[in-house]
C-alpha positions as CSV (number, residue, x, y, z in Angstrom):
1,M,-60.3,29.2,-21.1
2,E,-57.2,27.8,-19.5
3,N,-57.8,25.9,-16.3
4,K,-55.4,27.4,-13.7
5,L,-56.6,25.2,-10.8
6,I,-54.0,22.5,-10.8
7,V,-54.5,19.6,-8.3
8,S,-51.4,17.5,-7.6
9,P,-50.6,14.8,-5.1
10,S,-48.6,15.4,-1.9
11,P,-46.1,16.4,-0.8
12,H,-46.9,20.1,-1.5
13,I,-43.8,21.5,0.2
14,H,-40.5,20.5,-1.3
15,S,-37.2,21.0,0.5
16,G,-35.0,20.8,-2.5
17,D,-33.6,17.4,-1.5
18,S,-33.6,14.4,-3.9
19,V,-32.4,10.8,-3.8
20,S,-29.5,11.5,-6.1
21,K,-28.5,14.7,-4.2
22,N,-28.2,12.8,-0.9
23,M,-26.5,9.7,-2.5
24,Y,-23.8,11.8,-4.1
25,A,-23.3,13.8,-0.8
26,V,-22.6,10.5,1.0
27,L,-20.1,9.6,-1.8
28,I,-18.3,12.9,-1.2
29,A,-18.2,12.2,2.5
30,L,-16.5,8.9,1.8
31,V,-13.7,10.5,-0.2
32,P,-11.3,11.1,2.8
33,A,-11.6,7.5,4.0
34,Y,-11.1,6.1,0.5
35,A,-8.1,8.4,-0.1
36,V,-6.5,7.0,3.1
37,S,-7.1,3.4,1.8
38,L,-5.4,4.3,-1.5
39,V,-2.4,5.6,0.4
40,Q,-2.3,2.5,2.5
41,F,-3.1,-0.2,0.0
42,G,-2.6,1.3,-3.4
43,L,-3.5,-0.9,-6.4
44,G,-5.5,-3.3,-4.3
45,A,-7.8,-0.5,-3.1
46,A,-8.3,0.9,-6.6
47,V,-9.1,-2.5,-8.2
48,T,-11.5,-3.5,-5.4
49,M,-13.4,-0.2,-5.6
50,L,-13.6,-0.3,-9.5
51,L,-14.8,-3.9,-9.5
52,C,-17.5,-3.3,-6.8
53,V,-18.9,-0.1,-8.4
54,A,-18.9,-1.5,-12.0
55,A,-20.5,-4.8,-11.0
56,C,-23.2,-3.1,-8.8
57,V,-24.1,-0.6,-11.6
58,L,-24.2,-3.4,-14.2
59,V,-26.2,-5.8,-12.2
60,E,-28.8,-3.1,-11.3
61,Y,-29.1,-2.0,-14.9
62,L,-29.6,-5.6,-16.2
63,I,-32.2,-6.5,-13.6
64,T,-34.1,-3.2,-14.0
65,R,-34.2,-3.3,-17.8
66,F,-34.6,-7.0,-18.5
67,M,-36.2,-8.6,-15.4
68,L,-38.4,-5.7,-14.0
69,N,-38.9,-4.1,-17.4
70,R,-38.5,-0.6,-16.0
71,P,-36.4,2.4,-17.0
72,A,-32.8,2.2,-15.7
73,T,-32.3,3.8,-12.3
74,I,-28.5,3.8,-12.1
75,T,-28.2,7.6,-12.4
76,D,-29.7,8.1,-9.0
77,G,-26.4,7.1,-7.4
78,S,-27.7,4.4,-5.2
79,A,-26.0,1.5,-7.1
80,I,-22.7,3.5,-7.1
81,L,-23.0,4.1,-3.3
82,T,-23.8,0.4,-2.7
83,G,-20.7,-0.5,-4.7
84,V,-18.5,2.0,-2.8
85,L,-19.8,0.9,0.6
86,L,-19.3,-2.8,-0.3
87,A,-15.7,-2.1,-1.3
88,M,-15.1,-0.2,1.9
89,N,-16.1,-3.4,3.8
90,L,-13.7,-5.7,1.9
91,P,-10.0,-6.5,2.1
92,S,-7.9,-4.9,-0.6
93,N,-6.4,-8.2,-1.6
94,L,-9.7,-10.1,-2.1
95,P,-9.8,-12.1,-5.3
96,W,-11.6,-10.3,-8.1
97,W,-14.2,-13.0,-8.6
98,I,-15.3,-13.0,-5.0
99,T,-15.6,-9.2,-5.2
100,V,-18.0,-9.6,-8.2
101,I,-20.0,-12.2,-6.4
102,G,-20.4,-9.9,-3.4
103,A,-21.7,-7.1,-5.8
104,I,-24.2,-9.5,-7.4
105,I,-25.6,-10.5,-4.0
106,A,-25.6,-6.9,-2.7
107,I,-27.7,-5.6,-5.6
108,G,-29.6,-8.8,-6.5
109,L,-30.6,-10.1,-3.1
110,G,-30.1,-7.1,-1.0
111,K,-31.9,-4.6,-3.1
112,M,-33.6,-5.6,-6.4
113,V,-35.4,-8.7,-5.0
114,Y,-37.5,-6.2,-3.0
115,G,-38.3,-4.1,-6.0
116,G,-35.4,-1.7,-5.9
117,L,-34.5,1.4,-3.8
118,G,-37.0,2.1,-1.0
119,G,-38.3,-1.5,-0.7
120,N,-35.2,-3.2,0.7
121,I,-35.4,-4.4,4.3
122,F,-31.6,-4.7,4.9
123,N,-28.7,-2.6,3.9
124,P,-27.6,-4.0,0.5
125,A,-23.8,-3.5,1.0
126,L,-23.9,-5.3,4.3
127,V,-26.0,-8.2,2.8
128,G,-23.2,-8.6,0.2
129,R,-20.4,-8.3,2.9
130,V,-22.0,-10.8,5.3
131,F,-22.7,-13.3,2.5
132,L,-19.1,-13.2,1.5
133,L,-17.9,-13.5,5.1
134,I,-20.0,-16.6,5.6
135,S,-19.2,-18.1,2.2
136,F,-15.5,-17.3,1.9
137,P,-14.3,-16.8,5.5
138,A,-10.6,-17.5,4.8
139,Q,-10.4,-14.9,2.0
140,M,-12.5,-12.4,3.8
141,T,-10.3,-12.5,6.9
142,T,-7.0,-12.4,5.1
143,W,-5.9,-8.7,5.4
144,A,-3.2,-6.9,3.5
145,T,-0.7,-5.0,5.5
146,P,-0.3,-1.3,4.8
147,H,2.2,0.4,2.5
148,Q,2.1,-2.1,-0.4
149,L,1.1,0.4,-3.2
150,G,1.8,-1.9,-6.1
151,A,0.4,-5.2,-4.6
152,Y,-3.0,-6.7,-5.1
153,M,-3.8,-10.4,-4.6
154,D,-0.2,-11.3,-3.7
155,A,0.1,-8.6,-1.0
156,A,1.7,-9.6,2.3
157,T,-0.9,-10.1,5.0
158,G,-1.2,-9.7,8.8
159,A,-3.7,-9.6,11.7
160,T,-6.0,-6.7,12.2
161,P,-6.3,-4.9,15.6
162,L,-9.6,-6.6,16.2
163,G,-8.1,-10.0,15.4
164,L,-5.4,-9.4,17.9
165,M,-7.9,-8.3,20.5
166,K,-10.0,-11.4,20.0
167,A,-6.9,-13.6,20.3
168,I,-5.9,-12.0,23.6
169,I,-9.5,-12.3,25.0
170,H,-9.4,-16.1,24.1
171,G,-6.0,-16.5,25.6
172,A,-4.1,-17.3,22.5
173,P,-0.4,-18.0,23.3
174,G,2.2,-15.5,22.2
175,V,-0.2,-12.6,21.7
176,G,-0.2,-9.5,24.0
177,W,-1.4,-5.9,24.1
178,E,2.0,-4.7,23.1
179,Q,1.4,-6.0,19.6
180,L,-1.6,-3.7,19.1
181,P,-1.0,-0.4,17.2
182,S,-1.0,2.7,19.3
183,A,-4.2,4.6,19.7
184,L,-2.8,7.4,17.5
185,N,-2.1,5.0,14.7
186,L,-5.6,3.6,14.9
187,F,-7.0,7.1,14.8
188,L,-4.9,8.2,11.8
189,G,-5.2,4.9,9.9
190,V,-1.8,3.1,10.1
191,Q,-3.3,-0.4,10.3
192,G,-4.5,-3.4,8.3
193,G,-8.2,-4.1,7.6
194,S,-10.8,-3.4,5.1
195,L,-10.7,-0.2,2.9
196,G,-13.1,1.7,5.1
197,E,-11.8,0.8,8.6
198,V,-8.2,2.1,8.4
199,S,-8.7,5.7,9.4
200,A,-11.1,7.0,12.1
201,V,-10.2,10.6,11.5
202,A,-11.1,10.3,7.8
203,L,-14.5,8.8,8.7
204,L,-15.2,11.6,11.2
205,L,-14.5,14.2,8.6
206,G,-17.2,12.5,6.5
207,F,-19.5,12.5,9.5
208,V,-19.0,16.3,10.0
209,F,-19.7,16.9,6.3
210,L,-23.0,14.8,6.4
211,L,-24.1,16.7,9.4
212,W,-23.3,20.0,7.8
213,R,-25.2,19.1,4.7
214,K,-28.1,17.8,6.9
215,V,-28.0,14.5,5.1
216,I,-28.1,12.6,8.4
217,T,-28.6,13.6,12.0
218,W,-26.4,12.8,15.0
219,H,-28.8,10.4,16.7
220,I,-27.8,7.0,15.2
221,P,-24.0,7.5,15.0
222,V,-23.6,9.0,18.4
223,S,-25.9,6.4,20.1
224,I,-24.0,3.5,18.5
225,L,-20.5,4.9,19.3
226,G,-21.6,6.1,22.8
227,T,-23.1,2.7,23.7
228,A,-20.0,0.8,22.4
229,F,-17.7,3.2,24.4
230,I,-19.7,2.8,27.6
231,F,-20.0,-1.0,27.4
232,G,-16.3,-1.3,26.4
233,G,-15.4,1.0,29.3
234,I,-17.3,-1.1,31.8
235,M,-15.6,-4.3,30.6
236,Y,-12.2,-2.6,30.7
237,L,-12.8,-1.5,34.3
238,I,-13.8,-5.0,35.3
239,N,-10.7,-6.6,33.8
240,P,-8.2,-4.3,32.1
241,T,-5.7,-7.1,31.5
242,L,-8.3,-9.0,29.4
243,Y,-10.4,-6.4,27.7
244,P,-9.1,-3.4,25.6
245,A,-9.7,0.2,26.5
246,P,-12.9,1.5,25.0
247,W,-11.3,3.9,22.5
248,Y,-9.7,0.9,20.8
249,H,-13.2,-0.3,19.9
250,L,-14.2,3.0,18.4
251,C,-11.1,3.3,16.2
252,S,-10.7,-0.3,15.0
253,G,-12.9,-2.5,12.8
254,G,-16.0,-1.4,11.0
255,L,-17.9,0.2,13.9
256,M,-17.3,3.8,12.9
257,L,-17.9,3.1,9.2
258,G,-21.1,1.3,10.0
259,A,-22.4,3.8,12.5
260,I,-21.9,6.8,10.1
261,F,-22.5,5.5,6.7
262,M,-24.6,2.3,6.8
263,A,-26.8,2.3,10.0
264,T,-28.0,5.8,8.9
265,D,-29.5,4.5,5.6
266,Y,-32.9,6.2,5.2
267,V,-34.7,3.0,4.0
268,T,-33.5,0.6,6.7
269,S,-33.4,2.9,9.8
270,P,-36.2,4.2,12.0
271,M,-37.9,7.5,11.2
272,S,-38.4,9.1,14.7
273,K,-35.6,10.5,16.8
274,T,-36.5,8.3,19.7
275,G,-36.6,5.3,17.5
276,Q,-33.2,6.2,16.1
277,L,-31.6,6.4,19.6
278,I,-33.0,3.0,20.6
279,Y,-31.9,1.5,17.2
280,G,-28.4,2.9,17.6
281,C,-28.0,1.9,21.3
282,L,-29.0,-1.7,20.4
283,I,-26.6,-1.8,17.4
284,G,-23.7,-0.6,19.7
285,L,-24.7,-3.2,22.4
286,I,-24.9,-6.2,19.9
287,T,-21.7,-5.2,18.3
288,M,-19.8,-5.3,21.6
289,L,-21.4,-8.6,22.7
290,I,-20.2,-10.2,19.4
291,R,-16.8,-8.6,19.7
292,L,-16.1,-9.6,23.3
293,F,-18.0,-12.9,23.6
294,G,-18.8,-14.1,20.1
295,A,-16.9,-16.1,17.6
296,Y,-16.3,-13.2,15.2
297,P,-13.8,-10.4,15.9
298,E,-16.1,-7.9,14.3
299,G,-19.8,-7.5,15.0
300,A,-20.9,-4.3,13.5
301,S,-22.2,-5.8,10.2
302,F,-24.3,-8.4,12.0
303,A,-25.6,-5.9,14.5
304,I,-26.8,-3.5,11.8
305,L,-28.5,-6.2,9.8
306,I,-30.3,-7.5,13.0
307,M,-31.6,-4.1,13.8
308,N,-32.6,-3.5,10.2
309,A,-35.1,-6.3,10.7
310,F,-36.5,-4.6,13.8
311,T,-36.9,-1.2,12.1
312,P,-40.5,-1.7,11.1
313,L,-41.3,-2.7,14.7
314,I,-39.5,0.4,16.1
315,N,-41.4,2.6,13.6
316,N,-44.7,1.1,14.8
317,Y,-44.1,2.0,18.4
318,F,-42.1,5.2,18.0
319,K,-43.8,7.2,15.3
320,P,-42.7,10.7,14.2
321,K,-45.2,13.5,14.9
322,H,-47.6,14.1,12.0
323,F,-47.2,17.2,9.8
324,G,-48.3,20.2,11.8
325,G,-48.8,18.2,14.9
326,T,-47.3,18.6,18.4
327,K,-46.8,14.9,19.2
């Protein structure tokens, strides 16, 4: 007689979500921002993206099959997403060998050293980006100027809006607010920088898509951007001749990219809504402290990695309600 009483482990309710489904949804959300980077940087953006994705997928495959002796996991989309996010954090004119090193560090030290997806403490793409920034500061802060479709490593370079802001704050001679792009150009994406920081409107389109698909919630991005805006606004009111208007902070650098696509990483962000708000507010605050008072023009990457380390502590004090519970 056939036994129809089948006992299986939890969870017993399935929402239809999967790792690969969410990973590919994030990739779709990044399409508008990448399309703008292609228009602005052309060949450099294409080469950087292909190198990052190919290297990340290859490194994960080799480690999984030949070091961990496990079936390949590259089809779940996480290695591809790590490669795309890493590329979005890099200059389009970065030498190819530095790009490959960043991919190796992102997958090898940022992800697979912890056993793979789900075990990593820090966002892998940001681990690769910060490693490159510390190891190759000159190459990582040499930015191609827009509208050089056929240029790659020999592209003409210039300062980013954040670089100009930092120079003004530090009192560099010959630099003034009139050299900054207009707020509209910052919003639309007519500026230099990494692939993923050139267009605020493209990133916001991706944000709306992720909210619509319920891949992420509003708590982390809004708390990061809101805190940065409020802190930037306070400093602007204190001294408008020294500090930029708060909307410049939102539309320049990697703040919006980090808030929407990297700080919201399921593995490295808090689980409860309260924890996410605290986590986001602290990321926004640390970012602004680094931007305005630190040595680096950009602080979003460092802020997210710092708060990744505090995620287990936040989860310990701010736990989501248990299934079926009221608190």
